[in-house]
N, C-alpha and C positions, 0 to 999 in steps of 0.2 A: 504493499499499499504506500509506504513511504517512496519507495522507488518511482512509482507512477506518479506521484505528486511532484517530484523533483523533476522528472522529465517534462510534466507540464509547465512548470515554472521555468525550465530551460527554454522551451519552445516560444513562451511568452517573451522571455529576455530576448531572444534572438530577433521577433519581430519588432520589438520596440528599441532595439539597441541603437539604431541610426538617430531616431529622435531623442533619445535620452542623452547619448554620448557626444553627438555631433549638432544637435539642435541648440536654440536658446534656452536658459534656464531663468524662471521667473519664482521668486519667493512670494507666496501670496499672503501669507500671515508671518508675524513675528513671534515666535513662541516665548519671547522673553515678555511682551506685553499681553498676549493672549495666552492664558495659561492652560487652557483645557483642550486645545487642539492646534495643530500646525499643518499647513499645506503648501505644496509647491507643484510647478508644472513644468514641462519641457514642450517646446514647440519646434518642429522640424524646420530645417533650412527653408523648404519651400512653402512652409506655412500650412500644409495639407493635412497634417496629423498633429495632435496634441494629448499629452499624456498628463493628467492632473492625479496628483496623491494626496492623501489627508490621513493623518493619523490622529485619534483621540487621545491624548496624553492622559486626561483626568476627566473620565466620565462621570456625568452629573446625572441626577434625577430631575426629570422634567426640564431637560436641556433645551435652550432656544434651537430654533431651526437653523442648521447649518448652511449658510450660503456664502459660495466661493465666487468672487469677481475675477473672473479670468483676464489675461492679457496676452498681447502679442500674436493675436489672430489676424487673419486677412479681412479687410472690411468688405461688406456686402456679399458674404459667402454663407452658406448654410453647412452645419456640421452635424453629424449623426453620432451617436454613441452606441455601444455595442447591443442595447436593447432595442434600438430602432428609432429611438426618440430624436426628434430634428430640433435644431436651435439656430437661430440667426446669430451672427457674430456680435451684433449689438446688444442682444439679449443676454448673451454669456457675459459680455464685458461690462455692461451697465446695470443689468437687472440681476445677474448672478445666477450660477447653476445651485440650486436646491439639492443638498445630498440627502438620501435616506437617513433615518435614524439609525444610529450604530449602537449595538449592545455588546457588553463584556469588557473584558479587561484590554485595554489599548487595541481597540479595533481600528483595522486600516481599511482604506477603500482606494481603489485606483479606477480612474474612468479613462477611456481612450476615446478620442473624438477624431472623427476623419470628415474632411471636406467632401461633400456630395454634390454640390452645385454653385456656381458663381451668378 
């Protein structure tokens, strides 16, 4: 079971390597000012893919909605996440991406957005 989980993680890493390692890095929150979660993102050089990561450092009961304001995306473009949800760039950068409620100790979430239309 552990081997298969690691194999899946390696495949995911290989798919995202270029965006994370060669793209631009953006810190979305400052963990020193916001003590209960931290978030960052990487945007590919051509800005067709973005990878957002969020880790809840200090889970809270009745926590407020987690909304991440993304940056570095192409203007006037529609992005799609892995669930098929579509977002305009302006909505992601100015309205924010609402994250699902996270439960447990140090829950982490990673969302991959891909450009689908200009």
